[in-house]
LODREN-235873 format. One record per residue (C-alpha): residue number from 1; x, y, z. Coordinates in steps of 0.25 Angstrom, whole numbers. Example, Ala and Ser with C-alpha at 12.3 -4.5 7.8 and 13.67 -1.06 7.14 Angstrom:
<pts>
<1,<49,-18,31>>
<2,<55,-4,29>>
</pts>
This chain:
<pts>
<1,<-605,129,-364>>
<2,<-608,137,-376>>
<3,<-608,131,-391>>
<4,<-595,139,-394>>
<5,<-588,133,-382>>
<6,<-592,119,-385>>
<7,<-587,120,-399>>
<8,<-574,127,-394>>
<9,<-571,115,-385>>
<10,<-574,105,-396>>
<11,<-564,113,-405>>
<12,<-553,113,-394>>
<13,<-555,98,-391>>
<14,<-554,95,-406>>
<15,<-541,104,-407>>
<16,<-534,98,-395>>
<17,<-537,84,-399>>
<18,<-532,87,-413>>
<19,<-519,94,-407>>
<20,<-516,82,-398>>
<21,<-518,72,-410>>
<22,<-510,80,-420>>
<23,<-500,86,-410>>
<24,<-503,100,-416>>
<25,<-492,107,-408>>
<26,<-492,119,-416>>
<27,<-506,124,-414>>
<28,<-504,137,-407>>
<29,<-513,146,-399>>
<30,<-516,155,-411>>
<31,<-520,143,-419>>
<32,<-529,138,-408>>
<33,<-536,152,-406>>
<34,<-537,154,-421>>
<35,<-544,140,-423>>
<36,<-554,142,-412>>
<37,<-555,158,-412>>
<38,<-555,159,-397>>
<39,<-547,168,-387>>
<40,<-534,164,-380>>
<41,<-541,162,-367>>
<42,<-551,152,-373>>
<43,<-540,145,-381>>
<44,<-531,142,-369>>
<45,<-542,140,-358>>
<46,<-546,126,-362>>
<47,<-556,122,-351>>
<48,<-557,107,-352>>
<49,<-572,105,-349>>
<50,<-579,91,-352>>
<51,<-578,93,-367>>
<52,<-563,93,-366>>
<53,<-561,79,-359>>
<54,<-556,73,-372>>
<55,<-545,84,-373>>
<56,<-541,82,-358>>
<57,<-541,67,-359>>
<58,<-532,68,-371>>
<59,<-522,76,-363>>
<60,<-522,69,-350>>
<61,<-528,55,-352>>
<62,<-535,50,-339>>
<63,<-527,41,-331>>
<64,<-528,33,-318>>
<65,<-520,39,-307>>
<66,<-517,35,-292>>
<67,<-529,34,-284>>
<68,<-539,33,-295>>
<69,<-548,21,-297>>
<70,<-545,12,-308>>
<71,<-551,17,-321>>
<72,<-553,31,-316>>
<73,<-550,42,-325>>
<74,<-550,57,-324>>
<75,<-560,67,-330>>
<76,<-550,77,-337>>
<77,<-555,91,-337>>
<78,<-542,99,-336>>
<79,<-541,113,-342>>
<80,<-530,114,-353>>
<81,<-524,126,-360>>
<82,<-517,125,-374>>
<83,<-503,128,-375>>
<84,<-501,139,-385>>
<85,<-490,133,-394>>
<86,<-494,119,-394>>
<87,<-509,120,-391>>
<88,<-507,108,-382>>
<89,<-517,107,-370>>
<90,<-510,110,-356>>
<91,<-518,107,-343>>
<92,<-520,120,-336>>
<93,<-516,113,-323>>
<94,<-501,110,-324>>
<95,<-495,100,-314>>
<96,<-483,107,-307>>
<97,<-473,96,-303>>
<98,<-465,104,-294>>
<99,<-469,98,-280>>
<100,<-472,83,-282>>
<101,<-474,72,-272>>
<102,<-461,64,-269>>
<103,<-467,50,-274>>
<104,<-468,48,-289>>
<105,<-481,40,-287>>
<106,<-487,52,-281>>
<107,<-482,61,-292>>
<108,<-488,51,-302>>
<109,<-501,51,-295>>
<110,<-503,67,-296>>
<111,<-498,67,-311>>
<112,<-508,56,-315>>
<113,<-519,63,-309>>
<114,<-515,76,-316>>
<115,<-514,69,-329>>
<116,<-527,62,-328>>
<117,<-534,75,-325>>
<118,<-528,82,-337>>
<119,<-515,89,-332>>
<120,<-504,88,-343>>
<121,<-494,99,-339>>
<122,<-483,95,-328>>
<123,<-472,105,-324>>
<124,<-459,101,-317>>
<125,<-445,106,-317>>
<126,<-431,100,-314>>
<127,<-430,107,-301>>
<128,<-443,103,-295>>
<129,<-443,92,-284>>
<130,<-428,93,-281>>
<131,<-426,89,-296>>
<132,<-435,77,-296>>
<133,<-447,83,-301>>
<134,<-445,81,-316>>
<135,<-442,66,-315>>
<136,<-454,64,-306>>
<137,<-463,72,-316>>
<138,<-457,64,-327>>
<139,<-459,50,-321>>
<140,<-474,54,-318>>
<141,<-477,60,-332>>
<142,<-470,50,-340>>
<143,<-480,40,-337>>
<144,<-489,47,-347>>
<145,<-489,49,-362>>
<146,<-480,61,-365>>
<147,<-492,68,-372>>
<148,<-500,68,-359>>
<149,<-492,78,-351>>
<150,<-484,90,-353>>
<151,<-472,92,-344>>
<152,<-465,106,-340>>
<153,<-451,107,-334>>
<154,<-441,118,-333>>
<155,<-426,122,-335>>
<156,<-423,124,-320>>
<157,<-409,129,-321>>
<158,<-410,138,-309>>
<159,<-396,136,-304>>
<160,<-383,141,-310>>
<161,<-378,127,-312>>
<162,<-389,124,-322>>
<163,<-387,136,-330>>
<164,<-377,131,-340>>
<165,<-383,126,-353>>
<166,<-379,111,-351>>
<167,<-385,111,-337>>
<168,<-398,117,-341>>
<169,<-399,108,-353>>
<170,<-396,96,-344>>
<171,<-408,100,-335>>
<172,<-417,102,-347>>
<173,<-413,88,-352>>
<174,<-415,81,-339>>
<175,<-429,86,-338>>
<176,<-432,77,-350>>
<177,<-426,65,-343>>
<178,<-433,68,-330>>
<179,<-447,71,-337>>
<180,<-445,59,-346>>
<181,<-449,67,-358>>
<182,<-443,71,-372>>
<183,<-450,84,-373>>
<184,<-454,94,-362>>
<185,<-468,101,-364>>
<186,<-465,114,-356>>
<187,<-451,118,-353>>
<188,<-448,130,-344>>
<189,<-436,139,-340>>
<190,<-438,138,-325>>
<191,<-441,150,-317>>
<192,<-435,161,-325>>
<193,<-435,175,-318>>
<194,<-427,170,-306>>
<195,<-414,177,-306>>
<196,<-418,187,-317>>
<197,<-412,188,-331>>
<198,<-399,183,-326>>
<199,<-405,170,-322>>
<200,<-412,169,-336>>
<201,<-399,171,-343>>
<202,<-391,161,-335>>
<203,<-402,150,-335>>
<204,<-408,151,-349>>
<205,<-402,161,-359>>
<206,<-387,162,-358>>
<207,<-385,147,-356>>
<208,<-393,144,-369>>
<209,<-403,135,-362>>
<210,<-415,143,-367>>
<211,<-410,142,-381>>
<212,<-409,127,-379>>
<213,<-423,126,-374>>
<214,<-429,134,-385>>
<215,<-422,124,-395>>
<216,<-428,112,-386>>
<217,<-442,118,-388>>
<218,<-439,119,-403>>
<219,<-435,104,-403>>
<220,<-448,100,-396>>
<221,<-441,95,-383>>
<222,<-448,107,-376>>
<223,<-462,109,-380>>
<224,<-464,123,-373>>
<225,<-454,132,-367>>
<226,<-456,142,-356>>
<227,<-452,147,-343>>
<228,<-456,149,-329>>
<229,<-455,163,-322>>
<230,<-452,168,-308>>
<231,<-445,180,-304>>
<232,<-439,191,-312>>
<233,<-450,196,-322>>
<234,<-439,202,-332>>
<235,<-435,187,-335>>
<236,<-449,184,-338>>
<237,<-451,196,-347>>
<238,<-438,193,-354>>
<239,<-442,179,-358>>
<240,<-455,184,-363>>
<241,<-449,196,-370>>
<242,<-441,186,-378>>
<243,<-453,177,-381>>
<244,<-451,179,-396>>
<245,<-438,172,-394>>
<246,<-442,161,-384>>
<247,<-456,159,-387>>
<248,<-460,154,-374>>
<249,<-471,143,-374>>
<250,<-476,146,-360>>
<251,<-471,153,-347>>
<252,<-473,148,-332>>
<253,<-477,159,-322>>
<254,<-482,160,-308>>
<255,<-496,165,-308>>
<256,<-507,165,-298>>
<257,<-518,175,-294>>
<258,<-508,181,-283>>
<259,<-496,182,-292>>
<260,<-505,188,-303>>
<261,<-502,202,-298>>
<262,<-495,199,-285>>
<263,<-483,191,-289>>
<264,<-473,201,-283>>
<265,<-476,200,-268>>
<266,<-463,198,-260>>
<267,<-454,195,-272>>
<268,<-441,201,-275>>
<269,<-440,211,-286>>
<270,<-440,205,-300>>
<271,<-450,194,-297>>
<272,<-463,202,-296>>
<273,<-470,199,-309>>
<274,<-485,197,-307>>
<275,<-491,185,-314>>
<276,<-500,194,-322>>
<277,<-489,200,-329>>
<278,<-482,187,-332>>
<279,<-495,181,-337>>
<280,<-499,193,-345>>
<281,<-485,193,-352>>
<282,<-486,179,-356>>
<283,<-501,180,-361>>
<284,<-497,191,-370>>
<285,<-486,183,-376>>
<286,<-495,171,-378>>
<287,<-486,163,-368>>
<288,<-494,153,-359>>
<289,<-492,153,-344>>
<290,<-489,141,-336>>
<291,<-493,145,-322>>
<292,<-485,141,-309>>
<293,<-489,144,-295>>
<294,<-504,146,-298>>
<295,<-507,145,-283>>
<296,<-494,151,-279>>
<297,<-487,139,-272>>
<298,<-500,136,-265>>
<299,<-502,150,-259>>
<300,<-515,152,-267>>
<301,<-520,139,-262>>
<302,<-519,142,-248>>
<303,<-524,156,-247>>
<304,<-529,164,-235>>
<305,<-543,160,-229>>
<306,<-549,174,-233>>
<307,<-544,172,-247>>
<308,<-550,158,-247>>
<309,<-563,163,-243>>
<310,<-564,173,-254>>
<311,<-561,161,-264>>
<312,<-571,152,-258>>
<313,<-582,162,-259>>
<314,<-581,161,-274>>
<315,<-577,147,-276>>
<316,<-580,139,-263>>
<317,<-574,126,-268>>
<318,<-561,131,-274>>
<319,<-548,131,-267>>
<320,<-539,143,-268>>
<321,<-529,134,-276>>
<322,<-540,132,-287>>
<323,<-543,147,-287>>
<324,<-528,149,-290>>
<325,<-528,139,-301>>
<326,<-540,144,-307>>
<327,<-535,158,-308>>
<328,<-522,154,-315>>
<329,<-529,145,-324>>
<330,<-539,155,-329>>
<331,<-528,163,-336>>
<332,<-529,159,-351>>
<333,<-514,160,-354>>
<334,<-510,149,-343>>
<335,<-506,136,-349>>
<336,<-506,128,-336>>
<337,<-506,130,-321>>
<338,<-495,123,-313>>
<339,<-499,117,-300>>
<340,<-488,110,-291>>
<341,<-496,98,-287>>
<342,<-491,87,-277>>
<343,<-504,82,-271>>
<344,<-516,75,-277>>
<345,<-526,85,-271>>
<346,<-519,96,-278>>
<347,<-519,90,-291>>
<348,<-534,86,-290>>
<349,<-538,100,-286>>
<350,<-530,107,-297>>
<351,<-535,98,-308>>
<352,<-549,100,-303>>
<353,<-546,115,-304>>
<354,<-541,114,-319>>
<355,<-552,104,-323>>
<356,<-557,113,-329>>
<357,<-551,126,-324>>
<358,<-562,136,-320>>
<359,<-557,150,-324>>
<360,<-558,161,-314>>
<361,<-569,171,-316>>
<362,<-566,186,-316>>
<363,<-572,187,-302>>
<364,<-563,176,-297>>
<365,<-551,183,-303>>
<366,<-554,196,-296>>
<367,<-556,188,-283>>
<368,<-542,182,-285>>
<369,<-536,195,-288>>
<370,<-541,201,-275>>
<371,<-536,189,-267>>
<372,<-522,191,-274>>
<373,<-522,205,-269>>
<374,<-526,200,-255>>
<375,<-515,189,-255>>
<376,<-505,199,-260>>
<377,<-506,206,-247>>
<378,<-503,194,-239>>
<379,<-488,194,-234>>
<380,<-486,180,-239>>
<381,<-473,175,-246>>
<382,<-474,172,-261>>
<383,<-468,158,-260>>
<384,<-474,147,-269>>
<385,<-466,136,-262>>
<386,<-459,132,-274>>
<387,<-446,129,-266>>
<388,<-437,134,-277>>
<389,<-430,142,-266>>
<390,<-426,129,-259>>
<391,<-418,123,-253>>
<392,<-414,134,-244>>
<393,<-399,133,-239>>
<394,<-403,135,-225>>
<395,<-415,126,-225>>
<396,<-426,136,-225>>
<397,<-439,130,-230>>
<398,<-442,143,-239>>
<399,<-456,139,-245>>
<400,<-460,132,-232>>
<401,<-458,145,-224>>
<402,<-465,153,-234>>
<403,<-476,144,-235>>
<404,<-479,144,-220>>
<405,<-478,159,-219>>
<406,<-488,161,-231>>
<407,<-498,151,-225>>
<408,<-497,158,-212>>
<409,<-500,171,-219>>
<410,<-511,166,-227>>
<411,<-518,159,-215>>
<412,<-517,171,-207>>
<413,<-508,165,-196>>
<414,<-501,178,-196>>
<415,<-508,191,-197>>
<416,<-498,197,-207>>
<417,<-495,207,-210>>
<418,<-502,213,-198>>
<419,<-491,210,-187>>
<420,<-498,219,-177>>
<421,<-510,210,-176>>
<422,<-514,207,-162>>
<423,<-512,192,-163>>
<424,<-500,193,-171>>
<425,<-491,187,-160>>
<426,<-500,176,-158>>
<427,<-501,173,-173>>
<428,<-486,174,-174>>
<429,<-484,163,-164>>
<430,<-493,154,-171>>
<431,<-486,157,-184>>
<432,<-473,154,-178>>
<433,<-478,141,-172>>
<434,<-484,136,-185>>
<435,<-471,140,-193>>
<436,<-462,132,-184>>
<437,<-471,120,-186>>
<438,<-472,121,-201>>
<439,<-457,125,-204>>
<440,<-446,117,-199>>
<441,<-435,125,-191>>
<442,<-424,122,-201>>
<443,<-433,127,-212>>
<444,<-438,140,-206>>
<445,<-436,154,-211>>
<446,<-426,158,-200>>
<447,<-416,149,-207>>
<448,<-415,158,-219>>
<449,<-401,165,-220>>
<450,<-405,174,-231>>
<451,<-395,168,-241>>
<452,<-404,171,-253>>
<453,<-402,158,-260>>
<454,<-417,156,-261>>
<455,<-420,170,-268>>
<456,<-416,167,-282>>
<457,<-424,154,-282>>
<458,<-437,159,-278>>
<459,<-447,160,-290>>
<460,<-455,169,-282>>
<461,<-444,179,-279>>
<462,<-447,179,-264>>
<463,<-437,186,-255>>
<464,<-435,173,-247>>
<465,<-425,177,-236>>
<466,<-434,190,-233>>
<467,<-446,182,-232>>
<468,<-439,172,-223>>
<469,<-435,184,-214>>
<470,<-450,187,-213>>
<471,<-454,173,-209>>
<472,<-443,173,-198>>
<473,<-449,187,-192>>
<474,<-462,181,-191>>
<475,<-457,170,-182>>
<476,<-448,178,-174>>
<477,<-456,191,-170>>
<478,<-468,192,-162>>
<479,<-475,204,-166>>
<480,<-487,211,-158>>
</pts>
């Protein structure tokens, strides 16, 4: 470490300690840059190496968690980014609370380990977990002092029944009760873009709920206001074009090394904005990104063996998931990277990846770009298994069917798209046998009635009935 770097780290520690003691919420990004005379990437890429232990400990104090010996504490080395407006440190790894274990004790154990190792950003929504997720999250986090964690939740007024102002306001107020808080750190308009501009007007503009949320931010009950985006890019552009009116504090986007330039594969028209475009627009406006789907619903954690071989040649000990997280976290305008974690081994591996984050090199970025080009040629379906499309009125397990098919393609069970391969019939028989074992008869693709109910719900804009027809064809025909 150079003399300059050493003194820079000391200055940052002093500044962060001072900010926490004096609650200097108004120290903005420009003030920080002016004080230290560094570029944006340096300012927001606070790698918490050993000299930063005092800062990390003040954010997420070491605690005992289930399975630890008495007296054991963690060695916090988490990477943090400074939020542009408040200057508060946010853990670069965010805990996505979407798919949690059923038992509260199991959730608490995961949360305890995360907080003990420096994670301080927790993301949920009223619609997650069949409506139970906010309450589970609230019970788990409320065991800690309020300043030790930041909670993000959303206005999930997706259905027409929730569009009237009073219904949306009721959802907003209920989030406070469920989360057991008197302010929400990060509040989002949930999944704008789906349904285009008509949906934006119905859900947020014409009913006055966005104006209400802006006033709630002024009152301090919302600390940071933003939106998450999927779907029609014209809606994304509209909200950013009007940033002078709304002053977005952050925006949540789907970003990974595949979607960077290949987001439009297999989607309906209007939902084909690459992550590179989204990220660049936000960076130019000085709006930080919260990242969802960094490993694309697990798809980038379970890559084809030939791709895994390319990755192992460079970093033999790194999993494909770690490659994906490192790539996303290497972008300086990323505030936090959400990972939906419901198993302790996933929590531990992800925390290790970000403690501290080792940024991708130029050659590694080039490798991942080449791999993305290869993967873009795979005939996979762009499902991230979020299950927003569920339940299907006819019982089809939509994400389950897609997950099986994608796994079969990735593992080479079917030599797609080369259906004229000499061993295709044999492989198809193996595929059908495995499919029947993995997916229950009442949940298979042939149950799809092309009703179209799922189409407007899919954040990835997948042509779900069309894809179900493809899966049916794979099990029905024997090609030679």
